[in-house]
C-alpha positions, 0 to 999 in steps of 0.5 A: 182852570181845575182838572178833578179825576170826579165825574160831572154829576149835576148840570151847576157842575156841568154848566160851570165845566162848559164855561171854562171849557169855552173860556180856555178855547176861545183864548186858544183861539186868539192865541193861533190868531195872534201867531199866525197874525204877526202878533205877540201872545198878549193878553186877549181883549174883552171884543176878542175873547166875546168872539173868541167864546161864539166861535168855541161854542158852535164847536162844542156844541156840533160836538156835544150834539156828536156825543149825545149821537154815539151814546145813543147809538153806543145804547141802541148796540148794547139792545 
């Protein structure tokens, strides 16, 4: 994954970064569960990644909602 200090300025960039983050979170969930279950760190299968991405999407959506609320609250305080 490429990390850039440049700000995200388009919806396409934001969508790509979200996809990258979902993939990273899904792989992290797989590794965490595999380690907890005593399995090795093999490459996750497509089914595992799909399940992990669904969970990661829920968490990321909640985080995005929180960020929007925080931004709105901060904008209201600045007025």
